[in-house]
C-alpha positions in Angstrom: 8.9 -6.0 22.3 11.5 -8.4 23.8 13.9 -10.4 21.7 14.2 -14.2 22.0 17.6 -15.8 22.7 17.7 -16.9 19.0 17.0 -13.3 17.9 19.6 -11.9 20.2 22.2 -14.2 18.5 20.9 -13.4 15.0 21.1 -9.6 15.5 24.2 -9.7 17.8 26.2 -7.4 15.5 23.5 -4.8 15.6 23.1 -5.0 19.3 26.8 -4.4 19.7 26.4 -1.0 18.0 25.8 1.7 20.6 23.6 3.5 18.0 21.2 0.5 17.8 21.7 -1.8 20.8 18.9 -3.8 22.3 16.4 -0.9 22.3 17.0 -0.1 18.6 16.7 -3.8 17.6 13.4 -4.0 19.4 12.2 -0.9 17.5 13.2 -2.7 14.3 11.3 -5.8 15.4 8.2 -3.6 16.1 8.4 -1.7 12.8 6.3 -2.0 9.6 7.8 -0.9 6.3 6.1 -0.8 2.9 8.3 -1.2 -0.1 6.8 0.0 -3.4 8.5 -1.6 -6.4 10.3 -4.9 -6.0 12.8 -4.3 -8.8 16.4 -3.1 -8.9 16.0 -0.9 -5.8 13.3 -2.6 -3.8 14.8 -6.1 -4.0 18.1 -5.3 -2.3 16.4 -3.0 0.2 14.0 -5.7 1.1 16.8 -8.2 1.6 18.7 -6.0 4.0 15.6 -4.9 5.9 14.5 -8.6 6.3 18.0 -9.5 7.5 18.0 -6.5 9.9 14.8 -7.9 11.6 12.2 -5.4 10.5 9.1 -7.0 11.9 6.7 -6.5 9.0 7.4 -5.9 5.4 4.7 -5.0 2.9 5.8 -5.7 -0.7 3.8 -3.9 -3.4 4.4 -4.6 -7.1 2.2 -5.9 -9.9 5.1 -7.0 -12.1 6.4 -10.4 -13.1 10.1 -11.4 -13.6 11.4 -10.8 -17.1 14.7 -11.9 -18.6 16.0 -8.3 -18.9 15.5 -7.9 -15.1 18.1 -10.4 -14.2 21.0 -8.2 -15.1 20.4 -6.2 -11.9 17.5 -7.8 -9.9 19.5 -10.5 -8.2 16.7 -11.6 -5.9 15.3 -13.6 -8.8 16.5 -16.6 -10.9 16.4 -17.6 -14.5 13.9 -20.4 -13.9 11.4 -17.9 -12.4 10.6 -15.9 -15.5 6.9 -14.9 -15.7 6.3 -15.4 -11.9 5.0 -12.5 -9.7 7.9 -10.7 -8.1 6.2 -10.2 -4.8 5.5 -13.9 -4.4 9.2 -14.8 -5.2 10.4 -12.1 -2.9 8.2 -13.2 -0.1 9.6 -16.8 -0.3 13.2 -15.6 -0.4 12.8 -13.2 2.5 11.0 -15.7 4.6 13.8 -18.2 4.0 16.3 -15.5 5.0 14.5 -14.6 8.2 11.5 -16.7 9.3 10.9 -14.4 12.3 9.4 -11.6 10.2 6.0 -11.1 8.7 5.7 -10.6 4.9 2.6 -9.2 3.3 2.3 -9.2 -0.5 0.2 -6.9 -2.7 0.4 -7.9 -6.3 -1.1 -4.7 -7.6 -0.1 -1.4 -9.1 -0.1 1.5 -6.7 -2.2 4.4 -8.0 -3.7 7.7 -6.8 -6.8 5.7 -6.0 -5.4 2.9 -3.8 -2.2 4.5 -2.5 -3.5 5.4 0.9 -5.1 2.0 1.4 -1.9 0.2 0.4 0.3 2.3 2.7 -1.9 2.6 5.7 -0.5 0.8 8.7 3.1 1.3 7.7 5.6 3.2 9.8 7.8 4.0 6.9 7.7 3.7 3.1 10.4 3.0 0.5 9.8 4.1 -3.1 11.9 2.1 -5.6 9.6 2.7 -8.6 10.5 4.2 -12.0 7.3 6.1 -12.8 6.9 9.7 -11.9 3.1 9.3 -11.7 3.5 6.5 -9.1 6.1 8.5 -7.2 3.7 11.4 -7.0 0.9 9.1 -5.7 3.2 7.6 -3.1 4.4 11.1 -2.0 0.8 12.4 -1.6 -0.3 9.4 0.4 2.8 9.6 2.7 2.1 13.3 3.2 -1.6 12.7 4.0 -0.8 9.7 6.3 2.1 11.4 8.1 4.6 8.7 7.0 8.3 9.1 6.4 9.2 8.4 2.8 12.6 7.2 1.6 13.0 7.6 -2.2 15.7 6.2 -4.5 16.3 6.7 -8.2 18.9 5.4 -10.7 19.8 5.9 -14.3 22.8 4.9 -16.4 25.7 5.3 -13.8 24.0 7.8 -11.4 21.8 7.4 -8.4 20.1 9.5 -5.6 18.5 8.9 -2.3 16.4 11.3 -0.1 14.2 11.1 2.9 10.9 13.1 3.0 9.1 14.0 6.2 6.5 16.6 5.0 3.7 14.5 6.5 5.1 14.3 10.0 6.1 18.0 10.1 3.0 19.5 8.4 1.5 20.6 11.7 4.7 22.5 12.7 5.2 26.2 12.0 6.0 26.8 8.3 9.7 27.4 9.0 10.1 24.0 10.6 8.4 21.9 8.0 10.4 19.6 5.8 10.1 19.2 2.1 8.2 16.4 0.2 9.2 14.7 -3.1 7.3 17.2 -5.2 9.4 20.0 -3.7 12.2 18.3 -5.6 10.2 17.2 -8.7 7.2 19.5 -9.1 6.0 18.1 -12.4 6.9 15.1 -14.6 10.0 16.2 -16.6 9.2 16.6 -20.3 12.4 14.6 -21.1 11.9 11.9 -18.5 13.8 8.7 -19.4 13.6 5.2 -18.1 16.2 2.6 -17.6 14.7 0.7 -20.5 15.5 3.7 -22.7 18.9 4.8 -21.5 20.3 1.7 -19.7 21.5 1.0 -16.2 24.6 -0.6 -14.8 23.3 -3.4 -12.6 25.5 -3.0 -9.5 24.4 0.6 -9.1 20.9 -0.5 -8.1 22.4 -2.6 -5.3 24.3 0.5 -4.1 21.3 2.8 -4.0 18.9 0.1 -2.8 21.3 -0.7 0.1 21.5 3.0 1.0 17.7 3.2 1.1 17.7 0.2 3.5 20.4 1.9 5.6 18.5 5.1 5.9 15.4 3.1 6.9 17.3 1.3 9.6 18.6 4.6 10.9 15.2 6.2 10.9 13.6 3.3 12.8 16.4 2.9 15.3 16.9 6.6 15.8 20.6 6.4 14.8 22.8 9.1 13.3 21.7 11.8 11.0 19.2 11.0 8.3 18.6 12.5 4.9 15.5 14.5 5.7 15.8 17.8 3.9 18.9 16.6 2.0 19.6 14.8 -1.2 22.4 12.3 -1.6 23.8 12.1 -5.2 26.0 9.3 -6.3 28.2 9.2 -9.4 29.2 5.6 -10.1 31.5 6.4 -13.0 33.5 8.9 -11.0 33.1 7.0 -7.7 32.0 10.2 -6.0 29.1 11.3 -3.9 27.8 14.6 -2.5 24.9 15.8 -0.4 22.9 18.9 -1.3 20.3 20.7 0.8 16.7 20.3 -0.4 14.6 23.3 0.6 10.9 23.2 1.0 8.9 24.8 -1.8 6.2 27.1 -0.4 4.3 26.8 -3.7 4.4 22.9 -3.7 1.1 21.4 -4.8 1.5 18.7 -2.1 2.9 20.4 1.0 2.9 24.1 0.2 0.3 26.9 0.3 -1.3 25.7 -2.9 -1.9 22.2 -1.7 
């Protein structure tokens, strides 16, 4: 998929990078990415993926803009309260980069419709705040063989991981990579939401941008991704660390009991 002269100028700073170059930018142009949740994480991720020239973005969210969103969801404006997030995001992303295709799905992803909503994507970003939704996304990505990049935030802390259980499920057991349920087998009994415990707004931009960065690396084939690893970020201490994430042989999604 060749680049036009205008696109070569637009993406010139990418093309200069030996890890991306022209071939990597062409892969970005040919890629399709689904983003589930257009809130604090999905919105900044979508902006950077649109700017990066990802050819097709599928935005999935049934929510409307609320006043309490504006402390961190900087894609939206005060005069847009009550409007569907995916519609506003589509307009903003198209204005940023008219060369890309935007598809909007103003509906909640569930176990029932997850595979239909994600089919056709090359890669999925999960920026939701519901464990039930995360489990449904994880199962669909595993079944469809899709790479999943998952982000989460709370208070001052965030995390990012890449899951490739679907694309490695046909390999020998020792070579398979974990899925999200290897990290979170069941809904934690003390699960908390940002509405309950609070969230510093700028943290969502940090984690959302990291999700976009990992997506760009995966598509372009640049560097080392986070598959099999979990990046933990502490905003209060300004520290981060990466821990290994082993596959759970008893996982209900990708293990023997699946």
